[in-house]
Residue, then its C-alpha position, 0 to 999 in steps of 0.5 A: m534084333n532086326s536080324m535075330n534070324s542071322m544068330k548064329s551056332m556055338n562051339s560047346m564049352n565048359a564055364t569059367t572066367t579068366p583074368f582079362r588084360p585091362t585096355t590100354f587105356r589105363c597105361c595112358m594116364l602112366v605115360s601122362w605123368m610121368v611126361c609131366r614130372c619130367v618136362l614140368l608142364p602141369c598143363a599138357c598133363v589134364v589133357l595127357a591123363l584123360p583117356a583117348v577121347h573119340r567124340t559123336a557129332l552128338g557128344s559132349d565137348k566139356a565132358a570129353s574135355e575135364p579133368t575127371a573125365p573116366v578110364f575104363g578097363i576089362a579086369e576080367r572077361s568069360g573064357q568059355p561060355l556061361l550060359k550055352a543052349d542046351r534044350p529043344w526050345e532052344s535049337f536054333f540060337i539064345g540071344w538078348v540077354q538082362v541080369m539083375r541080382v537081388d536079394g542076393k540072386w542073380r536073375l537072368w532073361y534071355l530070348s530062345a528059338s527053336q528050329t520052328y523060328k521064321d522071322d523077329s516076332d517068333g521066340y521064347l522068354c526064358y529065364a535062369e538064376s544062379d547063387d553067383g552069377v557064373t553057375w546059371v539053372k534053367p528052373d521048370l517053372g510049369l507055365v507054359v507048354f512046349d511040344g505038349s510039356r510045361k517041364n521048361n524055364i518058358l516065361l512068354d511064347s511069342k505065338d500067345v503074346g505076339g512077340v518076345q524079341g529085345h526084352m527089357i525088365v525094370h525092378d522098380i521097387d517104388a511100383p505097387p506090389a503087383e508092377r514090382y518088374k516091368l517087361t518091355i518087348i517088341k511086337p509087329s505093328p498093325n500094319k506089319e511095317h515096324f516094331w512097337i514097343y509093347a509093355m508087361v508088368s509082373a509082381d515076381g518078374l515070371r507072370f507077367t500081365a500084358i498092358p494092352e495098347p503099345i506104350f511106344r508106337f515108333n519102330s524100334d527093332t532092337q534089345n530098347t533099353l528102359v532107366r527110370e531117372k527121378d520123375r521120368w522114364r527114360m527108353y532107349v530105341r535104334m532109330w533108322d536116319p534118315h529112312l525106315w530100313s535103308g538108313e544107317r542104324v543110330v541110338g535114339l531116347s524116348e523120355s516120359k513121365d506116364f509109362t505108358n506113352f511115350p513120344a516120338p524119339r530123338i538121335v543120342f548117339r550115332r557114328d561120326a564123319s570119321d568112322p567107316k560108312e559101313l558102321q552102323f551102332y546095333n542097339p542102345a545097351l546102357s546102363k546107370l551105373n550111379d546118378r552122374l555116370w552112364v555108360m553105353l556099349p553099343s555094338a558095332f555093325m561093320t556091314q561088310q564085314n560081317t562082324v558085331v563087336p562094343h565100343l563104350a561110350w559114357s555121359r553125365d547126364g544120360e543124354h550126351f554121349t563121349r565115345v571112348g577110343s575109336e576102337p571096339f571096347l570088348p574086342l572080339r576074339a579068334d577061336a573063342f566063342d565071341s569071334q564073330s558077334i559080340y551083344v552087351g544087354p542092358g543094366a550092370v550088376p555092382g562087381p566085388r570091389p567099388d566102381t566094379w561092374w559085371f556085364y553080360y553078353t551074347a556071342s557068337v562064332h558066325g556074324h550078323d548076317n547068315p546068307t544062306k538062310e540055313k538054320r543051324s543049331y544051338q547058337q550063341a552063348m552068353g558071357r561076362f566082363l567085369l569093367e573096371v572104371d578109375v576117376a579121379d573124382k570118388g564121386f564116381t563110387d558105387p552107392n551100392 
C-alpha cells in the first residue's frame, strides 16, 4: 500500500457476526417483476430486472445488458472485529489480509508493523488459523526473531527479505510439492523510485524460499491479486495514470505463461466520467468465484474526504468489468470498527450455501492519511461479510 503509514487505530471489541440487511439491489428484482405483471410489458421487465449498473469507461456494455446479469447482496457482516492488533509486532497496525480454507482449516496471512515502522518497505508477514473462520489463533511458529524471542506468529521480517507489503498467496495444487504455495510481495526497486513485485514459494505456506529476481518490473504499490487462469497467470496491480505518484490510481492487468516474468500491464478498471474527480480506485481486491464469474471489490479512496470504501464490479472473463451502482457496496458504519476505511482482501471462501462466499477485510476508525504523522497504537482490525449472488442462469452455482 502506498500509504500504509496512514493505517489507524481500532477500538477493542469481541468477535461476533451479526445479520446484515441486504442491499437494495435485491429489491429492484421484485419491483421489476411486479411492474411487468401489472402493465404487461415483458420487454421492459428484462431491463428493469437488472441490478443498478454503472459502467466504467472500460466496462462491458454486453455484460451490462444481458438478462442473466448477477444480483449481489450482503447476507451477513461482522458486528465486531474478528482479529485485532494485540502483539508487540502489531503495535503500530495490522493490515492487508488474505484468507483461504485448505483441508478444512481456515488460514490467514496478514501484514503487521511495530512502532519502529518508517515506510512501506517495513513490516512483518504474519499468520493465524481458525477452525470456523471466526475465532482466530496466532500460533507461536518459531521462525523469526522479534525482540530476542522466536515466540511469535511472524513468517517474514522485512529487514531480512527487503519488504513484505502487498502480499498475495496462491495455493497451486498442480505445482511441484515444494512450490504448492506461491507468495507475491512488493519491494522497492533498486533506484527506490518504484515498488516491484517479487515472489517466493513454499510447500506449507509457512516457510518460504525467495525467487531472486523480480517477476514484475513495473510499479505496483498496493496489495496485488494473482490468479491462475488455464495456461497462464494473471496479475492484477495498481497503476497510476498518466503519471506515477501524481496521476489517478487505476487497476491494471498483466498476463504471462511464465510465473517469473510478467510484461507491462494494461488498464482494466478505473473511475468514469460521472464519478467525482477525487475518487481513485485503490486496490484490485479481485476474486474468481467460478469460471463464469469474477468479482472485484476495489476500495474507492475519496482523497478530499480521506475515506476508503469498497465498490463492486463483476466480469465474465476477468478482463471486462461492469460496476454495480455508483455507491459503495460495503458501506462505512458510524461508531463501528469500520467507520472510516475498508480494504477487502483478495480471494473468497465458499460460504454455507450455494452462491455464497465469505470475504475478509481490514478496517479502521481513521481515514487513509494521517496529517499529524503520529504513530497511533494497535490500529486496524479484521472483519468479514457473506456475499450472496442471485442469478437466473444457475450455471453460476459454486462448483465447490
